[in-house]
SETI-521816 format. One record per atom (N, C-alpha, C): x, y, z; residue in three letters; atom name. Coordinates in Angstrom, 2 decimals. Layout:
N
@east X	north Y	up Z	aa Ala	at CA;
...
REM end
This chain:
83
@east 0.92	north -1.15	up -0.02	aa Unk	at N;
@east -0.04	north 0.00	up -0.07	aa Unk	at CA;
@east 0.93	north 1.27	up 0.00	aa Unk	at C;
@east 0.59	north 2.18	up -0.85	aa Unk	at N;
@east 1.33	north 3.45	up -0.95	aa Unk	at CA;
@east 0.54	north 4.60	up -0.42	aa Unk	at C;
@east 1.12	north 5.43	up 0.34	aa Unk	at N;
@east 0.44	north 6.65	up 0.82	aa Unk	at CA;
@east 1.31	north 7.78	up 0.57	aa Unk	at C;
@east 0.87	north 8.93	up 0.22	aa Unk	at N;
@east 1.66	north 10.11	up 0.04	aa Unk	at CA;
@east 1.26	north 11.17	up 1.01	aa Unk	at C;
@east 2.37	north 11.55	up 1.80	aa Unk	at N;
@east 2.24	north 12.55	up 2.87	aa Unk	at CA;
@east 3.41	north 13.55	up 2.70	aa Unk	at C;
@east 3.08	north 14.81	up 2.64	aa Unk	at N;
@east 4.02	north 15.97	up 2.60	aa Unk	at CA;
@east 5.06	north 15.68	up 1.47	aa Unk	at C;
@east 4.61	north 15.26	up 0.37	aa Unk	at N;
@east 5.38	north 14.99	up -0.89	aa Unk	at CA;
@east 6.47	north 13.88	up -0.65	aa Unk	at C;
@east 6.24	north 13.02	up 0.32	aa Unk	at N;
@east 7.08	north 11.81	up 0.48	aa Unk	at CA;
@east 6.23	north 10.58	up 0.25	aa Unk	at C;
@east 6.80	north 9.62	up -0.29	aa Unk	at N;
@east 6.06	north 8.32	up -0.48	aa Unk	at CA;
@east 6.50	north 7.37	up 0.60	aa Unk	at C;
@east 5.53	north 6.71	up 1.22	aa Unk	at N;
@east 5.85	north 5.77	up 2.38	aa Unk	at CA;
@east 5.25	north 4.49	up 2.02	aa Unk	at C;
@east 6.03	north 3.41	up 2.02	aa Unk	at N;
@east 5.55	north 2.09	up 1.76	aa Unk	at CA;
@east 5.14	north 1.41	up 3.07	aa Unk	at C;
@east 3.97	north 0.99	up 3.16	aa Unk	at N;
@east 3.46	north 0.26	up 4.33	aa Unk	at CA;
@east 3.06	north -1.07	up 4.04	aa Unk	at C;
@east 3.31	north -2.06	up 4.97	aa Unk	at N;
@east 2.90	north -3.44	up 4.67	aa Unk	at CA;
@east 1.39	north -3.63	up 4.80	aa Unk	at C;
@east 0.97	north -4.59	up 4.12	aa Unk	at N;
@east -0.50	north -4.96	up 4.20	aa Unk	at CA;
@east -0.60	north -6.35	up 3.83	aa Unk	at C;
@east -1.83	north -6.91	up 3.86	aa Unk	at N;
@east -2.07	north -8.34	up 3.60	aa Unk	at CA;
@east -1.74	north -8.61	up 2.12	aa Unk	at C;
@east -1.15	north -9.79	up 1.92	aa Unk	at N;
@east -0.86	north -10.18	up 0.60	aa Unk	at CA;
@east -1.92	north -11.06	up 0.04	aa Unk	at C;
@east -2.40	north -10.83	up -1.14	aa Unk	at N;
@east -3.46	north -11.61	up -1.67	aa Unk	at CA;
@east -4.86	north -10.91	up -1.48	aa Unk	at C;
@east -5.91	north -11.66	up -1.24	aa Unk	at N;
@east -7.19	north -11.00	up -1.14	aa Unk	at CA;
@east -7.39	north -10.31	up 0.15	aa Unk	at C;
@east -8.10	north -9.17	up 0.13	aa Unk	at N;
@east -8.41	north -8.41	up 1.33	aa Unk	at CA;
@east -9.65	north -8.99	up 1.99	aa Unk	at C;
@east -9.73	north -8.93	up 3.27	aa Unk	at N;
@east -10.92	north -9.53	up 4.00	aa Unk	at CA;
@east -11.31	north -8.41	up 5.00	aa Unk	at C;
@east -12.68	north -8.34	up 5.13	aa Unk	at N;
@east -13.31	north -7.29	up 6.12	aa Unk	at CA;
@east -13.64	north -8.11	up 7.35	aa Unk	at C;
@east -13.31	north -7.56	up 8.51	aa Unk	at N;
@east -13.69	north -8.03	up 9.78	aa Unk	at CA;
@east -14.40	north -6.94	up 10.57	aa Unk	at C;
@east -15.55	north -7.26	up 11.18	aa Unk	at N;
@east -16.35	north -6.22	up 11.86	aa Unk	at CA;
@east -16.30	north -6.53	up 13.32	aa Unk	at C;
@east -15.98	north -5.47	up 14.09	aa Unk	at N;
@east -16.02	north -5.66	up 15.58	aa Unk	at CA;
@east -17.05	north -4.72	up 16.10	aa Unk	at C;
@east -17.89	north -5.32	up 17.02	aa Unk	at N;
@east -18.99	north -4.48	up 17.74	aa Unk	at CA;
@east -18.87	north -4.70	up 19.12	aa Unk	at C;
@east -19.27	north -3.73	up 19.99	aa Unk	at N;
@east -19.24	north -3.88	up 21.30	aa Unk	at CA;
@east -19.88	north -2.74	up 22.08	aa Unk	at C;
@east -20.13	north -2.88	up 23.35	aa Unk	at N;
@east -20.75	north -1.83	up 24.14	aa Unk	at CA;
@east -19.69	north -1.27	up 25.08	aa Unk	at C;
@east -19.76	north 0.04	up 25.37	aa Unk	at N;
@east -18.79	north 0.71	up 26.20	aa Unk	at CA;
@east -19.45	north 1.44	up 27.32	aa Unk	at C;
@east -19.82	north 0.76	up 28.41	aa Unk	at N;
@east -20.41	north 1.40	up 29.54	aa Unk	at CA;
@east -19.21	north 1.96	up 30.43	aa Unk	at C;
@east -19.75	north 2.52	up 31.48	aa Unk	at N;
@east -18.66	north 3.11	up 32.41	aa Unk	at CA;
@east -17.70	north 2.08	up 33.09	aa Unk	at C;
@east -18.31	north 0.81	up 33.18	aa Unk	at N;
@east -17.54	north -0.22	up 33.83	aa Unk	at CA;
@east -16.47	north -0.97	up 32.94	aa Unk	at C;
@east -16.52	north -0.64	up 31.69	aa Unk	at N;
@east -15.60	north -1.26	up 30.78	aa Unk	at CA;
@east -16.29	north -1.90	up 29.56	aa Unk	at C;
@east -15.48	north -2.50	up 28.66	aa Unk	at N;
@east -16.10	north -3.06	up 27.47	aa Unk	at CA;
@east -16.90	north -4.23	up 27.77	aa Unk	at C;
@east -18.11	north -4.35	up 27.14	aa Unk	at N;
@east -19.00	north -5.45	up 27.36	aa Unk	at CA;
@east -19.59	north -5.79	up 25.97	aa Unk	at C;
@east -20.26	north -6.95	up 25.78	aa Unk	at N;
@east -20.91	north -7.43	up 24.63	aa Unk	at CA;
@east -20.01	north -7.37	up 23.37	aa Unk	at C;
@east -18.79	north -7.89	up 23.45	aa Unk	at N;
@east -17.87	north -7.88	up 22.26	aa Unk	at CA;
@east -18.33	north -8.94	up 21.20	aa Unk	at C;
@east -18.15	north -8.63	up 19.93	aa Unk	at N;
@east -18.62	north -9.46	up 18.91	aa Unk	at CA;
@east -17.67	north -9.22	up 17.76	aa Unk	at C;
@east -17.19	north -10.30	up 17.10	aa Unk	at N;
@east -16.42	north -10.23	up 15.94	aa Unk	at CA;
@east -17.05	north -11.02	up 14.77	aa Unk	at C;
@east -17.25	north -10.35	up 13.77	aa Unk	at N;
@east -17.93	north -10.94	up 12.56	aa Unk	at CA;
@east -16.96	north -10.93	up 11.34	aa Unk	at C;
@east -16.81	north -12.02	up 10.71	aa Unk	at N;
@east -15.80	north -12.21	up 9.61	aa Unk	at CA;
@east -16.33	north -11.75	up 8.27	aa Unk	at C;
@east -16.84	north -10.52	up 8.13	aa Unk	at N;
@east -17.33	north -9.94	up 6.95	aa Unk	at CA;
@east -17.89	north -8.60	up 7.28	aa Unk	at C;
@east -18.53	north -7.90	up 6.30	aa Unk	at N;
@east -19.10	north -6.61	up 6.59	aa Unk	at CA;
@east -20.44	north -6.87	up 7.31	aa Unk	at C;
@east -20.86	north -6.00	up 8.28	aa Unk	at N;
@east -22.14	north -6.28	up 8.99	aa Unk	at CA;
@east -23.23	north -5.96	up 8.13	aa Unk	at C;
@east -24.29	north -6.72	up 8.13	aa Unk	at N;
@east -25.55	north -6.44	up 7.38	aa Unk	at CA;
@east -26.68	north -6.38	up 8.39	aa Unk	at C;
@east -27.89	north -6.15	up 7.98	aa Unk	at N;
@east -29.00	north -6.03	up 8.86	aa Unk	at CA;
@east -29.34	north -7.16	up 9.63	aa Unk	at C;
@east -29.28	north -8.40	up 9.03	aa Unk	at N;
@east -29.53	north -9.65	up 9.79	aa Unk	at CA;
@east -28.53	north -9.96	up 10.87	aa Unk	at C;
@east -27.17	north -9.70	up 10.55	aa Unk	at N;
@east -26.13	north -9.87	up 11.59	aa Unk	at CA;
@east -26.27	north -8.86	up 12.66	aa Unk	at C;
@east -26.64	north -7.59	up 12.31	aa Unk	at N;
@east -26.83	north -6.60	up 13.35	aa Unk	at CA;
@east -27.92	north -6.94	up 14.31	aa Unk	at C;
@east -29.08	north -7.34	up 13.79	aa Unk	at N;
@east -30.19	north -7.76	up 14.62	aa Unk	at CA;
@east -29.91	north -8.97	up 15.51	aa Unk	at C;
@east -29.28	north -9.87	up 14.88	aa Unk	at N;
@east -28.74	north -11.00	up 15.77	aa Unk	at CA;
@east -27.81	north -10.59	up 16.87	aa Unk	at C;
@east -26.87	north -9.69	up 16.62	aa Unk	at N;
@east -25.99	north -9.16	up 17.61	aa Unk	at CA;
@east -26.78	north -8.45	up 18.79	aa Unk	at C;
@east -27.71	north -7.58	up 18.36	aa Unk	at N;
@east -28.50	north -6.84	up 19.35	aa Unk	at CA;
@east -29.34	north -7.85	up 20.23	aa Unk	at C;
@east -29.97	north -8.83	up 19.63	aa Unk	at N;
@east -30.91	north -9.71	up 20.34	aa Unk	at CA;
@east -30.07	north -10.70	up 21.22	aa Unk	at C;
@east -29.02	north -11.29	up 20.66	aa Unk	at N;
@east -28.34	north -12.38	up 21.31	aa Unk	at CA;
@east -27.07	north -11.99	up 22.18	aa Unk	at C;
@east -26.53	north -10.83	up 21.86	aa Unk	at N;
@east -25.29	north -10.48	up 22.60	aa Unk	at CA;
@east -25.44	north -9.23	up 23.37	aa Unk	at C;
@east -26.07	north -8.08	up 22.79	aa Unk	at N;
@east -26.13	north -6.84	up 23.54	aa Unk	at CA;
@east -27.28	north -6.86	up 24.58	aa Unk	at C;
@east -28.43	north -7.28	up 24.15	aa Unk	at N;
@east -29.65	north -7.14	up 25.13	aa Unk	at CA;
@east -29.34	north -7.87	up 26.44	aa Unk	at C;
@east -28.75	north -9.15	up 26.40	aa Unk	at N;
@east -28.51	north -9.82	up 27.78	aa Unk	at CA;
@east -27.56	north -9.04	up 28.66	aa Unk	at C;
@east -26.74	north -8.19	up 28.09	aa Unk	at N;
@east -25.82	north -7.42	up 28.97	aa Unk	at CA;
@east -26.49	north -6.21	up 29.61	aa Unk	at C;
@east -27.63	north -5.78	up 29.12	aa Unk	at N;
@east -28.22	north -4.60	up 29.58	aa Unk	at CA;
@east -28.98	north -4.75	up 31.00	aa Unk	at C;
@east -28.92	north -3.67	up 31.66	aa Unk	at N;
@east -29.68	north -3.56	up 32.90	aa Unk	at CA;
@east -30.84	north -2.58	up 32.87	aa Unk	at C;
@east -31.81	north -2.65	up 33.73	aa Unk	at N;
@east -32.83	north -1.69	up 33.78	aa Unk	at CA;
@east -32.23	north -0.26	up 33.83	aa Unk	at C;
@east -32.72	north 0.66	up 33.10	aa Unk	at N;
@east -32.27	north 2.04	up 33.09	aa Unk	at CA;
@east -31.13	north 2.37	up 32.20	aa Unk	at C;
@east -30.53	north 1.38	up 31.65	aa Unk	at N;
@east -29.39	north 1.57	up 30.65	aa Unk	at CA;
@east -29.84	north 2.28	up 29.43	aa Unk	at C;
@east -29.04	north 3.19	up 28.85	aa Unk	at N;
@east -29.35	north 3.90	up 27.71	aa Unk	at CA;
@east -28.46	north 3.50	up 26.59	aa Unk	at C;
@east -28.99	north 3.13	up 25.43	aa Unk	at N;
@east -28.18	north 2.60	up 24.28	aa Unk	at CA;
@east -28.30	north 3.68	up 23.20	aa Unk	at C;
@east -27.11	north 4.07	up 22.77	aa Unk	at N;
@east -27.02	north 4.99	up 21.63	aa Unk	at CA;
@east -26.33	north 4.35	up 20.51	aa Unk	at C;
@east -26.92	north 4.25	up 19.39	aa Unk	at N;
@east -26.36	north 3.52	up 18.16	aa Unk	at CA;
@east -26.03	north 4.54	up 17.14	aa Unk	at C;
@east -24.91	north 4.32	up 16.42	aa Unk	at N;
@east -24.48	north 5.16	up 15.33	aa Unk	at CA;
@east -24.66	north 4.40	up 14.05	aa Unk	at C;
@east -25.35	north 4.98	up 13.04	aa Unk	at N;
@east -25.52	north 4.29	up 11.77	aa Unk	at CA;
@east -24.35	north 4.73	up 10.89	aa Unk	at C;
@east -23.45	north 3.72	up 10.68	aa Unk	at N;
@east -22.24	north 4.08	up 9.79	aa Unk	at CA;
@east -22.78	north 4.21	up 8.29	aa Unk	at C;
@east -21.94	north 4.82	up 7.48	aa Unk	at N;
@east -22.25	north 5.01	up 6.10	aa Unk	at CA;
@east -22.16	north 3.57	up 5.45	aa Unk	at C;
@east -23.08	north 3.29	up 4.59	aa Unk	at N;
@east -22.98	north 1.96	up 3.86	aa Unk	at CA;
@east -22.67	north 2.33	up 2.39	aa Unk	at C;
@east -21.77	north 1.56	up 1.81	aa Unk	at N;
@east -21.34	north 1.73	up 0.36	aa Unk	at CA;
@east -22.60	north 1.47	up -0.45	aa Unk	at C;
@east -22.73	north 2.09	up -1.59	aa Unk	at N;
@east -23.80	north 1.83	up -2.44	aa Unk	at CA;
@east -23.85	north 0.40	up -2.96	aa Unk	at C;
@east -25.14	north -0.12	up -3.02	aa Unk	at N;
@east -25.25	north -1.56	up -3.43	aa Unk	at CA;
@east -25.09	north -2.49	up -2.21	aa Unk	at C;
@east -24.63	north -2.07	up -1.08	aa Unk	at N;
@east -24.44	north -3.06	up 0.04	aa Unk	at CA;
@east -25.43	north -2.75	up 1.18	aa Unk	at C;
@east -26.50	north -2.09	up 0.94	aa Unk	at N;
@east -27.49	north -1.89	up 1.90	aa Unk	at CA;
@east -28.33	north -3.10	up 2.12	aa Unk	at C;
@east -28.67	north -3.43	up 3.28	aa Unk	at N;
@east -29.51	north -4.59	up 3.63	aa Unk	at CA;
@east -30.85	north -4.10	up 4.07	aa Unk	at C;
@east -31.84	north -4.95	up 4.07	aa Unk	at N;
@east -33.16	north -4.49	up 4.48	aa Unk	at CA;
@east -33.07	north -4.12	up 5.97	aa Unk	at C;
@east -33.74	north -2.96	up 6.28	aa Unk	at N;
@east -33.71	north -2.50	up 7.70	aa Unk	at CA;
@east -35.16	north -2.49	up 8.17	aa Unk	at C;
@east -35.24	north -2.70	up 9.49	aa Unk	at N;
@east -36.61	north -2.60	up 10.10	aa Unk	at CA;
@east -36.62	north -1.20	up 10.71	aa Unk	at C;
@east -37.72	north -0.45	up 10.43	aa Unk	at N;
@east -37.85	north 0.86	up 10.95	aa Unk	at CA;
@east -38.85	north 0.91	up 12.11	aa Unk	at C;
REM end
């Protein structure tokens, strides 16, 4: 991989061959990291819903507040969403 910064070229190492996407999700309450999950691909709607139902919800206590950020999705990669 080549990057150009301040008119200098810097060569950085990267994976050889095909590139792979790994998605990490987790919750960050005041007590520390909880509900960690690693998915070996880009996250889609069905994977997200399974994470929320099977991993995140069991770690929540009464009165907890959940804030979710919707990351940008590349064109053509949007999955069905429940509104």
